[in-house]
C-alpha positions in Angstrom: -1.3 -18.4 -4.5 1.7 -16.2 -4.0 1.3 -12.4 -3.5 3.8 -9.8 -2.2 3.9 -6.2 -1.3 7.3 -4.3 -1.4 6.2 -1.7 1.2 3.2 0.3 2.4 2.4 3.9 3.3 3.3 4.6 6.9 1.5 7.9 7.6 -1.9 6.3 8.4 -5.2 6.8 6.6 -5.8 10.1 8.5 -2.1 11.2 8.7 -1.8 9.9 12.3 2.0 9.8 12.0 2.2 13.4 10.9 0.3 14.8 13.8 2.0 12.5 16.3 5.5 13.6 15.1 4.6 17.3 15.2 3.1 17.0 18.6 6.3 15.3 19.8 8.6 17.9 18.2 6.6 20.7 19.7 6.9 19.1 23.2 3.2 18.4 23.5 3.5 14.6 23.8 6.0 12.1 25.0 8.3 9.6 23.2 5.9 6.9 24.6 3.0 8.6 22.9 4.8 8.7 19.6 5.8 5.1 19.9 2.2 4.1 20.6 1.0 5.7 17.4 3.8 3.9 15.5 2.8 0.6 17.0 -0.9 1.1 16.2 -0.1 2.0 12.6 2.1 -1.0 12.0 -0.4 -3.3 13.6 -3.3 -2.0 11.4 -1.2 -2.3 8.2 -0.1 -5.9 8.9 -3.7 -6.9 9.8 -5.0 -5.3 6.7 -2.6 -7.1 4.4 -3.3 -10.4 6.1 -7.1 -9.9 5.8 -6.8 -9.3 2.1 -4.8 -12.5 1.6 -1.3 -11.2 0.9 1.2 -14.0 1.5 4.5 -12.1 1.8 3.8 -9.2 4.1 6.7 -6.8 4.7 7.9 -5.6 8.1 10.5 -2.9 8.9 9.1 -0.6 6.1 7.6 1.7 8.7 9.7 4.8 9.5 9.5 7.8 11.7 11.4 9.8 9.1 12.9 7.8 6.3 14.2 4.2 5.7 17.8 5.2 4.8 18.1 7.1 8.1 16.8 3.9 9.8 19.7 1.9 8.3 22.2 4.6 9.4 20.8 4.2 12.9 21.0 0.4 12.6 24.7 0.7 11.6 25.5 3.3 14.3 26.9 5.6 11.6 26.2 8.8 13.5 28.3 11.8 12.6 30.5 12.8 15.5 28.9 16.3 15.8 25.8 14.8 17.4 27.8 13.6 20.4 26.0 10.2 20.4 27.0 8.1 23.4 27.0 4.7 21.6 23.8 3.3 23.2 20.7 2.2 21.3 19.8 5.1 19.1 16.7 7.0 20.4 14.6 9.8 19.1 16.9 12.6 20.3 19.8 11.4 18.1 17.6 10.2 15.3 15.7 13.4 14.9 18.8 15.5 15.4 20.3 13.8 12.3 17.1 14.4 10.4 16.2 17.9 11.4 19.2 19.4 13.2 19.0 20.8 16.7 19.8 24.1 18.4 23.5 23.7 18.0 24.0 21.3 15.1 22.8 21.4 11.5 20.9 18.4 10.0 22.4 15.9 7.6 21.8 16.5 3.9 18.5 15.6 2.4 18.5 14.6 -1.3 15.9 14.8 -4.0 14.5 11.4 -3.2 13.7 12.7 0.3 16.1 10.6 2.3 18.8 11.7 4.8 22.2 11.1 3.1 24.6 9.0 5.2 28.0 10.7 5.9 30.7 8.1 5.9 34.5 8.0 5.9 37.5 5.8 6.6 37.2 6.6 10.3 33.5 6.0 10.7 32.8 3.6 13.5 30.0 1.1 12.9 28.0 -0.8 15.6 24.7 -2.5 15.9 22.8 0.5 17.3 19.1 0.0 16.4 17.2 -3.2 16.7 14.2 -1.8 14.8 14.0 -4.6 12.2 14.0 -7.3 14.8 11.6 -5.5 17.1 9.1 -4.9 14.3 9.3 -8.5 13.1 8.5 -9.7 16.7 5.6 -7.2 16.9 4.0 -8.8 13.9 4.7 -12.3 15.1 3.0 -11.5 18.4 -0.1 -10.7 16.3 0.1 -14.1 14.6 1.3 -12.5 11.4 4.4 -13.9 9.7 6.3 -11.1 7.8 9.3 -10.6 5.6 11.7 -8.2 7.3 13.0 -5.6 4.8 16.5 -4.0 4.9 18.1 -1.6 2.5 20.9 -3.8 1.0 24.5 -3.1 2.1 25.7 -2.1 -1.4 22.9 0.2 -2.1 23.3 1.8 1.3 26.9 2.7 0.6 26.2 3.8 -3.0 23.5 6.2 -1.6 25.9 7.7 0.9 28.4 10.5 0.5 31.9 11.1 2.0 31.7 12.9 5.3 32.9 16.5 5.6 36.6 16.6 5.5 36.9 13.3 3.7 38.3 13.4 0.1 35.5 13.2 -2.4 37.4 10.5 -4.2 37.1 8.2 -1.1 35.6 4.9 -2.1 32.5 4.3 -0.1 32.4 0.7 -1.1 35.7 0.2 0.7 33.5 0.2 3.9 31.6 -2.9 2.8 33.7 -5.2 5.0 32.9 -2.9 8.0 29.1 -2.9 7.7 28.6 -6.6 6.6 29.3 -7.9 10.2 26.3 -5.8 11.4 24.1 -7.1 8.6 25.1 -10.6 9.7 24.1 -9.9 13.3 20.7 -8.6 12.1 20.1 -11.6 9.9 21.1 -14.0 12.6 18.8 -12.4 15.1 15.9 -12.5 12.7 16.5 -16.2 12.0 16.5 -17.0 15.7 13.3 -15.1 16.0 11.7 -17.3 13.4 11.9 -15.4 10.2 11.8 -17.6 7.1 12.2 -14.9 4.5 14.1 -11.7 4.3 14.1 -8.9 1.7 17.1 -6.8 0.7 16.2 -3.7 -1.3 19.0 -3.0 -3.8 17.5 -0.2 -5.9 20.9 1.0 -7.1 21.1 -2.1 -9.4 19.0 -0.1 -11.9 21.7 2.5 -12.2 24.5 2.6 -14.7 27.1 0.9 -12.5 30.7 0.2 -13.3 32.3 -3.2 -13.0 33.7 -2.5 -9.5 30.3 -1.5 -8.2 28.7 -4.5 -9.7 31.4 -6.7 -8.2 30.5 -5.3 -4.8 27.1 -7.0 -5.0 28.8 -10.4 -5.8 31.2 -9.9 -2.9 28.6 -8.8 -0.4 26.1 -11.6 -1.0 28.9 -14.2 -1.1 30.1 -12.9 2.3 26.5 -13.1 3.6 25.8 -16.5 2.1 26.6 -18.7 5.2 24.4 -16.4 7.4 21.6 -16.6 4.8 21.5 -20.4 5.0 18.0 -21.7 6.0 16.5 -18.4 4.9 14.7 -17.5 1.8 16.1 -14.2 0.4 14.5 -11.9 -2.1 16.6 -9.0 -3.6 14.3 -6.2 -4.7 14.9 -3.6 -7.5 12.6 -0.8 -8.6 12.0 2.4 -10.5 13.6 1.4 -13.8 14.9 -1.4 -15.9 17.8 -3.4 -14.6 20.7 -3.1 -17.1 21.8 -6.3 -18.9 25.0 -6.7 -17.0 23.3 -6.0 -13.7 20.6 -8.6 -14.5 23.3 -11.2 -15.0 25.0 -10.3 -11.8 21.8 -10.1 -9.8 20.4 -13.5 -11.0 23.7 -15.2 -10.2 24.0 -13.9 -6.6 24.7 -16.6 -4.0 22.2 -17.4 -1.3 19.4 -15.6 -3.0 16.0 -17.3 -3.5 14.1 -14.7 -5.6 14.5 -11.5 -7.5 12.1 -8.5 -7.6 11.7 -6.4 -10.7 9.7 -3.3 -11.5 7.7 -4.3 -14.6 5.9 -1.0 -14.8 8.8 1.4 -15.2 11.1 -1.4 -16.2 9.2 -3.1 -18.9 12.4 -3.9 -20.9 13.4 -6.3 -18.1 10.8 -8.7 -19.5 13.1 -9.3 -22.5 15.9 -10.4 -20.1 13.6 -12.8 -18.3 12.5 -14.2 -21.7 16.2 -14.7 -22.6 16.9 -16.6 -19.4 15.9 -16.9 -15.8 17.7 -19.1 -13.2 16.1 -22.5 -12.5 14.2 -22.9 -9.3 14.3 -19.3 -8.4 11.3 -17.0 -7.6 10.4 -14.1 -9.8 8.7 -11.3 -7.8 6.9 -9.7 -10.7 6.2 -6.0 -9.9 3.2 -5.6 -12.1 0.9 -3.4 -10.0 2.1 0.3 -10.1 3.4 1.5 -6.8 4.1 5.1 -8.0 0.7 6.1 -9.4 -2.9 5.8 -8.5 -4.5 4.4 -11.7 -6.3 1.1 -11.5 -4.4 -1.8 -12.9 -5.7 -3.3 -16.2 -6.2 -6.7 -14.6 -6.8 -8.5 -17.9 -3.6 -7.3 -19.5 -1.6 -7.9 -16.3 -2.9 -11.4 -16.0 -1.9 -12.2 -19.6 1.7 -11.0 -18.8 1.8 -13.0 -15.6 0.7 -16.2 -17.4 3.4 -15.7 -20.0 6.0 -15.2 -17.3 4.8 -18.4 -15.5 5.3 -20.4 -18.7 8.9 -19.1 -18.7 9.8 -19.3 -15.0 7.7 -22.1 -13.7 4.2 -22.6 -12.5 4.9 -22.0 -8.8 7.7 -19.6 -9.1 5.9 -16.3 -10.1 5.0 -14.1 -7.2 2.6 -11.2 -8.0 4.0 -8.0 -6.5 3.9 -4.2 -6.6 6.5 -2.4 -8.8 7.9 -0.7 -5.7 6.7 0.3 -2.2 3.2 1.7 -2.1 4.3 4.6 0.1 4.3 6.7 -3.0 0.6 6.4 -3.4 -2.3 7.7 -1.3 -3.6 5.3 1.4 -7.2 4.4 0.8 -9.8 5.4 -1.9 -12.6 4.5 0.5 -12.0 7.9 2.2 -12.7 9.8 -1.0 -16.4 10.7 -0.7 -16.4 13.7 -3.0 -14.6 12.4 -6.1 -16.5 12.2 -9.3 -17.9 8.6 -9.6 -16.4 7.9 -13.1 -13.0 9.2 -12.1 -13.0 7.3 -8.9 -13.7 4.1 -10.8 -10.4 4.6 -12.7 -8.3 4.8 -9.5 -6.7 2.5 -7.0 -4.9 3.8 -3.9 -2.7 1.6 -1.7 -5.5 -0.3 -0.1 -7.0 -1.1 -3.4 -3.7 -2.1 -4.8 -3.5 -4.8 -2.2 -6.8 -6.2 -3.6 -5.4 -6.0 -7.2 -2.2 -7.9 -6.2 -4.3 -10.6 -4.5 -6.8 -10.8 -7.4 -4.1 -11.3 -9.9 -2.4 -13.9 -7.7 -5.7 -15.8 -7.3 -6.5 -15.6 -11.0 -3.0 -16.9 -11.8 -3.8 -19.8 -9.5 -6.9 -20.6 -11.6 -9.5 -18.9 -9.3 -10.3 -15.8 -11.2 -12.9 -13.4 -9.6 -15.0 -12.9 -12.7 -17.1 -10.1 -11.3 -14.0 -8.1 -10.2 -12.3 -8.5 -13.6 -15.5 -7.5 -15.4 -15.9 -4.3 -13.3 -12.2 -3.6 -14.0 -12.6 -4.0 -17.7 -15.6 -1.7 -17.7 -13.7 1.0 -15.8 -10.8 0.7 -18.2 -13.1 1.2 -21.2 -14.9 4.1 -19.5 -11.6 5.9 -19.0 -10.3 5.1 -22.5 -13.3 6.6 -24.3 -14.4 9.3 -21.9 -14.9 12.7 -23.6 -13.7 14.3 -20.4 -10.2 13.1 -21.0 -9.5 14.5 -24.5 -9.9 18.2 -25.4 -9.3 18.6 -29.2 -8.4 22.3 -28.8 -5.6 21.4 -26.4 -4.4 18.5 -28.5 -4.3 20.8 -31.5 -2.3 23.4 -29.6 0.3 20.8 -28.7 0.5 19.6 -32.2 1.1 23.1 -33.5 3.4 24.2 -30.6 6.3 26.3 -31.8 9.9 25.3 -30.8 10.4 28.9 -29.7 13.1 29.5 -27.2 13.7 32.0 -24.5 13.9 35.7 -24.6 16.7 37.8 -25.9 18.5 38.5 -23.0 1.6 33.1 9.2 0.5 30.9 11.1 -0.3 27.9 8.9 -3.1 26.4 11.0 -5.1 29.6 11.0 -4.6 30.1 7.3 -5.7 26.5 6.5 -8.8 27.0 8.7 -9.8 30.1 6.7 -9.1 28.3 3.4 -11.3 25.4 4.5 -14.1 27.7 5.7 -14.1 29.6 2.4 -14.1 26.4 0.4 -17.1 25.2 2.4 -18.9 28.5 1.8 -19.0 29.2 5.5 -17.4 32.6 5.2 -18.2 35.2 2.5 -15.9 36.0 -0.4 -15.5 39.5 1.1 -14.5 38.3 4.5 -12.1 35.8 3.0 -10.5 38.5 0.8 -10.1 40.8 3.7 -8.5 38.1 5.8 -6.0 37.2 3.1 -5.3 40.9 2.5 -4.4 41.3 6.2 -2.0 38.4 6.0 -0.3 39.8 2.9 -0.1 43.2 4.5 1.7 41.6 7.5 4.1 39.8 5.3 4.9 42.8 3.2 5.4 45.1 6.2 7.7 42.5 7.8 9.9 42.3 4.7 10.1 46.1 4.4 11.0 46.3 8.1 13.8 43.7 7.5 14.9 45.8 4.4 14.6 42.9 1.9 15.1 44.1 -1.7 12.7 41.9 -3.7 9.5 40.8 -1.9 7.1 37.9 -1.9 3.5 38.1 -0.8 3.6 35.0 1.4 0.9 33.1 -0.6 -1.6 32.9 2.2 -4.3 32.2 -0.3 -2.7 28.9 -1.4 -3.0 25.5 0.1 -0.1 23.9 -1.8 2.1 25.0 -4.6 0.8 22.4 -7.0 -2.8 21.8 -5.8 -3.5 25.6 -5.9 -2.8 25.7 -9.6 -4.4 22.4 -10.4 -7.7 23.5 -8.9 -7.8 26.3 -11.4 -6.8 24.3 -14.5 -9.0 21.9 -16.5 -8.1 18.2 -16.6 -7.3 18.0 -12.8 -9.2 16.1 -10.1 -8.6 16.4 -6.3 -8.9 14.2 -3.3 -10.1 15.0 0.2 -7.7 12.6 1.9 -5.2 11.5 -0.7 -2.1 12.3 1.3 1.3 11.0 0.5 4.3 11.3 2.8 7.1 13.4 1.4 9.5 13.1 4.3 9.1 13.1 8.1 5.8 14.8 8.9 5.7 16.6 5.6 2.7 15.3 3.5 1.4 16.4 0.2 -1.9 15.7 -1.5 -1.0 15.4 -5.2 -3.7 16.4 -7.8 -4.7 13.8 -10.3 -4.2 14.8 -13.9 -6.9 12.7 -15.7 -7.4 14.7 -18.9 -6.1 17.5 -21.2 -5.0 20.6 -19.4 -5.9 24.2 -20.1 -6.4 27.5 -18.1 -10.0 28.8 -18.1 -9.0 32.1 -16.4 -6.3 34.0 -14.6 -5.1 32.3 -11.4 -2.8 34.6 -9.5 -3.1 38.1 -10.9 -5.6 39.4 -8.4 -3.4 38.6 -5.4 -0.1 39.6 -7.0 -1.4 43.0 -8.0 -2.9 43.5 -4.6 0.5 42.8 -3.0 2.4 45.0 -5.4 0.1 47.9 -4.6 1.2 47.7 -1.0 4.9 48.5 -1.7 7.2 50.4 -4.0 9.7 47.5 -4.0 9.5 44.8 -6.6 6.9 42.1 -5.7 7.4 38.7 -7.3 4.6 37.0 -9.1 4.8 33.4 -7.8 4.0 30.5 -10.1 4.7 26.8 -10.1 6.4 25.6 -13.3 5.0 22.9 -15.6 7.6 20.2 -14.8 7.0 20.5 -11.1 3.2 20.4 -11.5 3.7 17.3 -13.6 6.2 15.6 -11.3 4.3 16.4 -8.1 0.9 15.2 -9.5 -0.4 11.8 -10.2 0.0 12.2 -13.9 -2.1 10.4 -16.5 -0.5 7.3 -18.0 -2.5 7.2 -21.2 -0.2 9.6 -23.1 3.5 10.5 -23.0 4.5 12.6 -19.9 6.1 15.3 -22.1 2.7 15.9 -23.9 1.0 16.5 -20.6 3.9 18.8 -19.6 3.6 20.9 -22.8 -0.1 21.3 -22.1 0.6 22.6 -18.6 3.4 24.9 -19.9 1.0 26.6 -22.4 -1.5 27.2 -19.5 1.3 28.8 -17.3 2.4 30.8 -20.3 -1.0 32.5 -20.4 -0.7 33.3 -16.7 2.8 34.8 -17.1 1.6 37.1 -19.9 -1.4 38.2 -17.8 0.9 39.0 -14.8 3.2 41.0 -17.1 0.2 43.0 -18.5 -0.9 43.7 -14.9 2.5 45.4 -14.1 4.3 42.5 -12.3 7.9 42.8 -13.6 9.4 40.0 -11.5 7.9 36.6 -12.1 9.2 33.4 -10.4 8.3 30.1 -12.1 9.3 27.5 -9.6 10.8 24.2 -10.9 11.5 22.7 -7.6 11.0 19.2 -8.9 13.1 19.4 -12.1 15.8 17.2 -10.7 13.3 14.7 -9.2 12.0 13.7 -12.6 15.4 13.0 -14.1 15.5 9.3 -15.2 17.9 7.0 -13.3 19.4 5.7 -16.5 21.8 8.0 -18.3 20.5 6.9 -21.7 17.1 8.4 -20.9 18.2 11.6 -19.3 18.9 13.8 -22.4 15.4 13.2 -23.7 13.8 14.2 -20.4 15.9 17.3 -20.1 15.1 18.3 -23.6 11.4 18.4 -23.1 11.5 19.6 -19.5 13.7 22.6 -20.3 11.6 23.3 -23.4 8.5 23.3 -21.2 10.0 25.9 -18.9 11.0 28.1 -21.9 7.5 27.9 -23.3 6.1 29.5 -20.1 8.0 32.8 -20.6 8.9 32.9 -24.3 6.8 36.0 -25.1 7.6 38.3 -22.1 9.4 41.6 -22.5 13.1 41.9 -21.8 12.3 44.3 -18.9 10.4 41.5 -17.1 12.7 39.5 -14.9 12.1 35.7 -14.8 13.2 33.7 -11.8 13.1 30.0 -11.0 13.8 27.9 -8.0 15.0 24.3 -7.7 15.3 22.1 -4.6 18.1 19.7 -3.7 21.3 20.9 -5.2 22.6 17.7 -6.9 22.7 19.7 -10.2 26.3 19.5 -11.2 25.7 16.8 -13.8 22.9 18.8 -15.5 24.2 22.3 -15.0 24.3 23.0 -18.8 20.6 22.1 -19.1 19.9 24.5 -16.2 21.8 27.2 -17.9 19.7 26.5 -21.0 16.6 27.4 -19.1 17.5 31.0 -19.8 16.1 32.3 -16.5 17.3 35.7 -15.3 17.8 34.4 -11.7 18.0 30.9 -10.4 17.7 30.1 -6.7 18.9 26.7 -5.6 19.0 24.7 -2.3 22.6 24.7 -1.2 23.3 25.1 2.6 22.3 21.6 3.7 24.5 19.9 1.1 27.9 21.4 2.2 28.0 23.9 -0.7 28.0 21.0 -3.2 26.5 23.2 -5.9 29.5 25.5 -5.9 31.9 22.8 -7.0 30.6 23.1 -10.5 31.8 26.7 -10.7 35.2 25.7 -9.2 35.2 23.3 -12.2 35.2 26.1 -14.7 31.5 26.4 -15.6 30.8 30.0 -16.5 27.4 31.4 -15.5 26.5 35.0 -16.2 22.8 35.2 -15.1 21.7 35.8 -11.5 22.0 32.9 -9.0 21.1 32.5 -5.4 22.5 29.4 -3.7 20.6 29.1 -0.4 22.3 30.4 2.7 20.3 28.6 5.4 18.3 25.4 5.8 14.5 26.0 6.0 13.8 22.4 6.8 15.3 22.8 10.2 14.1 24.9 13.2 17.7 25.9 13.8 18.3 29.7 13.2 21.8 30.5 11.7 23.7 33.4 13.0 24.6 36.5 10.9 28.2 35.4 11.0 27.4 31.9 9.8 25.4 33.3 6.9 28.1 35.8 6.0 30.6 32.9 5.9 28.2 31.1 3.4 28.2 34.2 1.2 32.0 34.6 1.3 32.3 31.0 0.2 30.0 31.8 -2.8 32.0 34.9 -3.7 35.0 32.8 -4.2 33.5 31.4 -7.4 30.6 33.8 -8.2 30.8 37.5 -9.2 29.1 39.9 -6.8 26.8 41.3 -9.5 25.1 38.0 -10.1 24.9 36.7 -6.5 21.5 36.7 -4.8 21.2 36.0 -1.1 18.2 33.9 -0.1 17.0 31.0 2.0 17.2 27.5 0.6 13.5 27.3 -0.2 10.1 28.7 0.8 9.4 29.4 4.4 5.8 28.0 4.8 7.0 25.2 7.2 8.5 27.7 9.7 7.0 29.8 12.4 7.0 33.6 12.3 9.3 34.0 15.2 11.9 31.7 13.5 11.5 33.4 10.1 11.9 36.9 11.5 15.2 36.1 13.3 16.6 34.1 10.4 15.7 36.7 7.8 17.1 39.5 9.9 20.4 37.6 10.2 20.3 37.0 6.4 19.9 40.7 5.6 22.4 41.7 8.3 25.0 39.3 6.8 24.3 40.7 3.3 24.8 44.3 4.4 28.0 43.2 6.2 29.4 41.7 3.0 28.3 44.7 1.0 30.1 47.1 3.4 33.3 45.1 3.3 33.2 44.8 -0.5 32.6 48.6 -0.8 35.6 49.3 1.5 37.8 47.0 -0.6 36.8 48.8 -3.8 
């Protein structure tokens, strides 16, 4: 019986890591306290996997922030601005890279929520973090043999960027020879410690790579081959199909024992395996979905695995997850309030361990008939449930028009009040009065700072997706279904189980209340359909674009109600537009077509006098800028400051944009407060490529993660910088 897990959630079933990190960052606990929480979490995860019966248990998948940053620490690739002294990297340096500090900005965070390595020809590498070795030894001391996991050397470089001041044309792969000696040191130490398997994650193999990039994999593993002797090595891929040429390269790598494939999002890979798979190699078949929370159809999966075994060999198929389970919620056992039927359709990370083991056992001829029967029953229940299909919604989608655009706080206190109101422990009147006070405070603060277009602060909302999902049909919600986004930031994605519609208005009451408090424009704030889809656990029984169209029609109703209520500036956030972009270029046009159309549906009927805004996070948009322009929004605000003004390069390249645009001028993910002069410099850089009449000045993103004292200072500097530039521009004119 062979079963394997690519990776596991690290936040803990009750978000223990989140609270430990925030306590440490706030100075309320020590580094030793934080390390103790990490040790306890890792131990419980390894013991849980062992108790279920998983054979290949991963180690070094735990992280205090993200796993790419962990490899940056392992390689000692610390940007010089952090003044690292060359010793073993500790929390001070590690978290400064992740979050910035009082004097230095953080490194860039990309859409996949990892800290992007900054590398150049002068980068000095050294073995500076022994985390992989230490965690392997921790598990071994518990009597648990694990498979240490490392992000592979080629993927690490391909996921990096040239450091500031380095030519953008610099070949990151030219650094391969400099980092491989450190990988060899790590491998050698793991072998000495007793490791018999090691896992290299090479997710970039699913991308559209050129011949030089593919050759780098051959060169890297050929160079590592002698160090990998007497070790079993699995190279993992995930999130998409492996292209044909990459499949040939991967399955011919020297020193590799097995190959891991995502057979959920990469179902076409099955055709390559049928065409040919190397003799005496292991196939790590990622057949249990690591990115969604629907229960696996065990009967169908077992049939697929049996077919694979006949192709690969009886003892050479390892049942695995499609990717790390860190993208799912931790344990369904904690959900005591979910509808019984819906709960039977789900599997969180803990349940996916059972699924992997059940499939491996069944493949070995020891099928748990009761478990399979219960699974078959749950699959049938979901398939035929009248709660899933709404004929009116389906008809609306079938008849949808291809109509285009128009013509041309203190968080803890707020969350406590929300919880009390949900639990009916405070009256509606008291709750409304409390929220009104919070909105009044936010409005007065913005007027005091002399901000032109205001927001109401959204104190009534728990989350930008969950808040809307709770008021739409077809959504279910968990009590403890948290998923780590990055660092201590956790989200609780709604579950879209059925057809989506809007029973009644969702935001009009609060938006009109806020507008009544000021003569300045007050934005109506909505989350867009693509973001709601991408930040939810979406149903897998119909195409994603159909679900997105359903959400778009619901948001369209809300937009029109806001307009009728006198709200003339409406922001429809599409923060996750880029996140949903398929990795393979051949699939991107189709995604962008339905994603942009979904956005346009939301505001296709508003008057020309109503200004439509949208916001997008993570500014790696240069390759899809024309699709963004096609959104036909009046104003687009985009994260920019943390990525070295990368967004502006597209305008240097000659792209013309005539609508309003607001590239962010400061990083809201960091506690660091930029000065007025620093923000003014950002604005001047923007004015080199953007006309003054289309430029909006704004933070990178929403401010809910920041404290009032930080927000007030940062916004004051932002407004001051704006006025400074306005004065200079007026004098020039």
